[in-house]
N, C-alpha and C positions, 0 to 999 in steps of 0.2 A: 688054265686057269683064266677066264674072261668076263670081262665086267661090261654088262651094258650100259651104254648111254642114259644118264638123267633124263626122263622125258619133258618136253617142255609143256605149256599149259594147255594147248590145244589137243595132246595125247592124252593128258594125265588125265581130263576130265571124260575120257572115255573109256578109262581103266576102271572096273567095278573095286569096291573097296576089299572084296576078300584077295582078288589077284593082287592089288596094290600092296598089301599087307605082306604077300609072298615075296613080293620085288624089295620090300625092306629088309627082311630076312637075309636075301640071299644076298644084298648088296653088304648089310653087317657082317656077316661071315667070311665074305671073300676079303674084304678090308681088312678084318681082324688076321686073317690067315697072312696077309701081305705084311702086316706090322711086325708080327711074330717072326719074319725070315731073318737069317744073318745078312749082314752089309753084304756080300757077294750074291749070295744067290739074290736078293731084294734089286740090287742092281742089274742084273740080268734079267728077272721078271719085269721090271718097268721098261726098258729095251726091246722086250719082244712080245708084250700085251697091251692090250689096250687100257692102261689105268690112265696114262696121260689124258685121253679123250672123255675117259667118264669123269675125270676131275674136272676138265673144262666145262663139260655139260653140265654137271652139278653145280658150279660157281655161277652158270649163267641163267639157269633154270629153276635154281631153287631161291635166288632173287626174283624171278618172275612169277614163281607159284607161292611166292611168299611162306615158305617154310621155314626160314631162320627164324619166326616167332612163333611157330607151334609149339601147344604145349604135350605135343603126343610125345611116349617116351620112344618110339621105335624113331620119330624124323631126330629127336633131339641126341640119341645116340648115334646116329649117321652121321650127324652135322659134326659132332666131336671128332668121329673116325676121319672122315675127311678132312678136318683139319691138322691131323695127325700124319695122317698120309702126304697131306702136301708139304708140311714141315719136314718129313723125313725126304720126300724126294729135293726139295731145294737144299737141305742139308747135306745129305749124301751123295746124289748124283752129280756127277762132273763129267762135261759138261749140261749145264743145266740145259733139258728139252727146249727149244725154241717156242712151243707153244706156250709153255710158264714164262717165256721172259716178256710175252705179248703185254701191251699196256691194257688191253681187253680184259685179259684174265686177273693182271694184277690189281686192276682196280675192282671186280666183280667179285675177288678174294677178300679185299678188305671192308667193302660193303656189306659182304656176308659175314664176317667175325671183323667187324668194326671197334670193338670194346675189348679186342682180345690184346694184352701185353706182350705174350708169348710170339704173337704175329708180327708185333709191330720191332721187336727185337732181332727176330729173324732176317725181316727185310731190310734193317739197318744195316745189317752184318754182311747178307748176300748182297744187295745191290752195290756195296763197294769193293765185292771181289769179283762180281762177275760183270762188273759194268752195265748196267741195264739202261743207263741213260744214254749209251750209245747205239740203242736199240731205236731201229725208224719208226716203229709205231709208237714212241715216247714221244717223238720229237712230233710227230702228227698229234698227236693229242693237245700238245700246247697250241699248234697252229689252229686247230679245231677249235677249242675253246675262246683264243683269242678272237677267232673270225665271227664267232657266235655272243660274245660280249659287244660287240662292235654292231653289229647286222642284226642280231635275232629279235624277235617278238616276245622271247621268255615263253614260248611253249612247250609241250611238252619234252621235246627234243632236248631244248636248253637246260630244263628239270633234271634229266638221265645225265646228260653228259657234266653238269657240274657237280651233282651229287657223287659221280664217280671220280672227279678229279678232288672233290673235298675229302671223300673217302681214304684215296690213297694217298693226300697230302697229310692228313693227320697220322695216319700210320707209318709212314714214312716220311724224315724231315727232308731226306736226300731228293726225293720229286718235287717236294715243295721249293727247297733252294734252287731246283732246277727251272723252277716254274718263274721263278723270280731272277735269272740271267736277263740281263738288258733291260728294257724299259716297256716292252710290250705287252704284258700282263697288267701293269700299271696302268699305261696309257688306255687300255681296253677299258679299264674299271671305270677309270674315270668318266671315259664316255658313257659307260651304261648307265652310270648313277648321274648323267645329265638329263635323260630320258625319263617321261612320267612311269614310274613304277608301281607297283602293289606293295603292299606291308611285306608281304612272303618275300617276293624278288628283292627287295631290299635286304632283308634277312638273310637269305642265301649268299647275297654278293658279299654282305658283309664278316659272315663265316668265311668263307672262302678266302678275303682279303686277310683276315686275321690269321686263319691259318698258315698262310705262306708269311707273312710278315714274321710272325713268332718264330717260323721254325728257320731264320735268319740269326737270332738269337739262341739257339743250342748250343750249350756248353762243350759238345764233344766239336763241333763245326762251325763257329762264330765269324759272322760276316757282318759285323757292323757296320764297317763303311759304305757297304750297299743298301743296308736296312736305313741308315740315315740320307742317303741319298733319294732313297723311295717316299721317304718320311716328308720331305723338302719338298718333293713335288706334289704331295697329297694335301700338305698342310692347308691348303685353304679350299678343300672339296668337302662334298656331302660324306664323302667315306671317313675322314678321320672324325667327324661329329658322330657319326654310329659307331666307329671303332671305340669312342672314348666313352659314350653313353651306354650301349650295351654288350661292351665286352670289358675283361679285366686288362685290357693291352698298356693303359698308362701305368698301371703299377707294375707289369711287367718290364716295360721300356723303362722304368726309374731302376728298377733292381738290376737290369743290365747294364746300364752305362755307370752305375756308383761304383766308386772307385779305381776306374778307369781316366784317366786325369787328361789324354788327348781326346777320349769320345765322349767323356764328361763336357770338357770345353764346348764342345762341336755342339753338343746336342742339348746345352741349355737353353737358348734360346727357342731350340724346335720344342722342348717339353714346356716352356713357359707359352707358346701358342697353344700347345695341344691342351693343356691344362683350362683354357678359357672354356673347353665345351664339358668339362666336367661339371655334374650336375649332382642333386642330392640322391637321387636313386643308386649311384653306384656305391653309397655308403651302407645300404641298408642291406644288401645281403654280408656285412662283415658283423653286423647285430647278431649277437647270438639269439636263438628263436626257442622259446618257452614250449615244449611239448608234454601232453598229457603222457601219463604211465599206463602203457599197453595193460590193462588188466585180463586180458582175454576174452572181453565182453563184447562182440561184432554187434553192431546193429543189423538189423535185418534187412537184404538186400534191396535196394529202390532205385528206381530207374534214375538216371544221370539228366541232369539238365541239360536241354541242347545247347546253352552257353558256354557249358564245361566240357561238352564234345566240340565246339568249334575250336577252343582253346587246344585241346587235343591233338586236333589236326594241325594246327599251327605248328606245334613242336614234332609231329611225326613228317612233316614236309622236311624239317631241315634235319632231322636224326629217324631215318624211317627204319631204322634196326630197334629201336625201342618200342616196348608194348606200349597198348594203350592203359592197361591197369599201371604200370609203373610211372607212366606219363602223369596219370591222375595223383598219385602219391607225391609226385615232385610237385602239381599244380597244388595241392592240399599244404605241402609244409611251406611254400614261399606265397601264400595267400592270393594264388590265380595271376601273379606275375611274370609273365613270359618270359620278359626280359631280364629277369632275376633266374627263372630256370633254364635258359641260352647262355647264359654267361658261366652259371656254374658248372653244366655240361662242358664246355667248351674247356673251362680252367680245371675240369676233373676235380672240383672239390665239395664233393657231398659228404652230407653228414652221415657217420659211420652204419647207422640202420638202413639207411638207401644206398649207400657203397657195397654190401654183403645181398641187396634184394635182388631176386630174381627180373632182369632187365628187361625181358622180351615175355614178359606174362602180360595175357591178353585180359579184356574185360571178358564175364559172362555173356551170354546173347541178351537175358533178361535187364542188362544195364542200361538198354539203350532207351530213350524215351518212347511214351507209349505213340505219344503224338508227333514224333521225329517226320514223319511222312506227310503229316497234317497243314493245310496253310496257315492254323495258328504255330509259329513257329517258337516264339516267347509268352506264352499264356500269362505269367506271373506280372508282366510289365502294365503297371495301371494304364486306362485307356485314355487318350488325347483328343483334345478337340481338332474337329477339321479345319486345316489352314483354308483360309481365304483362298478363293478362286483367282485364278488372272485377269484381269478387266478385259470388258468386251470392246473390241475398236468398231469405232465408227466413222461414217465419214458424208460427207454433204449430200450424198444421191440415196442414201437410206430412204426408204418409204416413199419414193418417187414411182412416176409411172411406169419406168421402165423395173423398179424393184417390185413391184404388185403386179407384174405383168399386164397393165392395163392400159400399154402404148397402142396406138393404131399403128395398123400393119404398112399405111402408107408412109410413116415417118422412119420406118427402117428402111436400110439400106448398107449395102455390102462395100465396104471401101471408101474410098471420096464419092462424094453425093454428086459433084459435079466434072465426072472423068474425063469427061469429052471436051471440057473447057480448056482453050490454049489462050497463049497471051495474043495472037494475032486476032482471035474473037473479043478480047476484052478491050482491044484498041479499036475496034470498027464499030463496037456498040456506043450508041449514041450516050453523052452525059448526061443523067438525068438533070431537068431543070431546077427541081428543088436543091440540089446542092450548090449550083450556081447562083441561085438567092442566098444561100445562106453566106455562102463567103462573100458576097457584096455587100450583106447586112452588117458581117464584122467589120469590114472594111470601112462602112460609111459610121461607124460607131465608135472609128478608131480617131481621134485627134492629134494631128502629127504638129500641131502648133503649140499642143500643153508644154512648155519649159519652164513650168512653176518649179523650184528648187526643192526636193525630198529631203524634209529636217530629220528624218525618222532617226537616223543614228549620230544626231549631235550630243555633244558633250553632255550638255544640261538634261537631254532627255534620256541617255545609254546611262547614265550615274557613274562612268569611270573614265581612264585616262583614254588620253588621245595623241596621237605624237602629230604635234602641230610645225614641227621644224619645216618640214616643206608640206607644200601644197602638194595634191594628186598631179594635178597638170605639172608642177614645177619639176615635180620627181619623173612621172613620163619622158619630160622633156629632155631631160638630163640623160636617164638612160637610154634613150633613140640616138641621141648625141654620141654618148659612147659608143653604142655599138654600131653608129656609122663610123665613128673615126678607126674602131677594131677593123671592122668588116675592110675597110678600105686599105689599110695596111696589111692585112692579111691578104688578099688580093694582090697587093703590088709585092709582096715580100712574105713569105710564109714563113721563111727563114728567121725572120725579126721575132720570132715567139716561142726560139727553142730557149733550154734551159740552163745553158751553160751560161759563166761568169764572164765570158767575152762578149756574148748579146747581151747581156743587163749592163753593161758598161757602154754600148754602142749610142752614137747621138739618135738613132732611128728608134731605140726602147725610151730614150730619156723625154722625146718630144710624146710618144705616145703615154706617158706616165704624166707629162704636165696637160696634155690635151685632156684627158681622161678623169685625172685624179686618182687611178688605180696603182694599187703596187704591183711589183715583178710578178708575185705567186697568182693574183687575180687574172692578169693577162694572160700568162702561160695558160692559166686555168680555162679560161674563154676559148683559147686554140685548141684546147685538148677537148672539149664538150663541142666544138665545131666539128673536129674531125671524127668524133662518135654518134652524132646525131648531125645525118644528110639532110634531112627533112628544116630542121632550122636554117641550113644554111641555104637551101633554096629559098626560104621564106625571105631570109637577107638580102639572095639576091633581086629579088621580086620587087623587095620595097625601094634598092637602090636605083633599080630601072625607072620606077615610077617617080621617085624624087628628080633623077636625073632628066 
């Protein structure tokens, strides 16, 4: 009994439909025979045949082929058989085969069967029994996710890794709690949220943070202390705002800490800070929505509008296992509000008629808009006036000879016009006589004996108040005398300008204060300025020499 591996997309597209139908029938027959075997025979067959490689290839390639949302009966039957076969292997075979303990298989398994409650219960039980968190691939998955959050440009590789991590964390809270050990993931999320991200990337990171944080509230294994530590770290970040506005996280946190005296006391200020982000949109999903009674009268199939298709794509980016028809029903239920749809899917709080609906149902081919590939993507929008064009920049050279290409060739030159002209040639050239005549004429017009007082700034003319305590000449004379006395003392003994109490009481300092009329602080400040301004000290030296 040998099972052929499930083909990847590159090989599947080469198989004709008739041969593919035969492959499906053979897989269905063989998996059914395996499932009806007794326990002893089943364990022997699993160890001796290619059952494990088939399961690994199916989980990997069925996700790549997008076969999990197919409406084909054979596809659906094979999908169920593979889940039952995986469930029996993980439950009965000990030790669990190494290929089924790896992160890659577990993540693709949860991506393929993301809505299976049976799989979630199985993984939670087997994870603890077989210690999957000690597998090296699980450790590497956390390191890879952290590195991508800190350095990635949120490309297709990041989308795949983030989707796999979210799928496994939602199905098995043990893995989510493993990711939250330490502060590596929380710090990486903070780093990622600080960058400029698209709306889709923000929502994906919000879902990842929500799933990991809510795993710490599980009643089977609560870790409230670690949860509050992480929330204090995220309190003033964009993550907390997105968690409160887009998910039911705040309500779950309040329910978790209520009735616990120690945790409630510590969480009270934290809850108050998180409630600040609460908006009215969170209350809308709690309000009952009136639905029309289904009378069995369906409307004729009409193409879906492009705007609705874009909303469907946004939801499928976050929940790739959902079919487009089911997402359309969700959008109709919640008035095209993607935030409410996301919150209800995360909370698994859907109305009964949607909870029991086929979540993998896809839209028919004729549901796409006829002009989906045309340039007019939104034909129903009213036309708008063309916005004004940006102003044209101008400069002073517009419409000159160069601009009109009318300049003579003799006026054009490359580089400096006088490239050979040197300083020696300039000094050797005779001065033009007209320059000398102009200078002499200007000097003749200057009257050096004109000493008439300028009364432009007199008090009567200015109309303001002028300080006439000292005349300008008296103030200058007094300032010069002070500088001379200070400079003479500075040159004689610089220690006389020290800032200690003994120097201030010395006879030399008292004489300086008497001669200059300055305080101790002013005298010491003058010395500091002299030490910081050598040019001023040189000027005073020259003045002192000339006076001497």
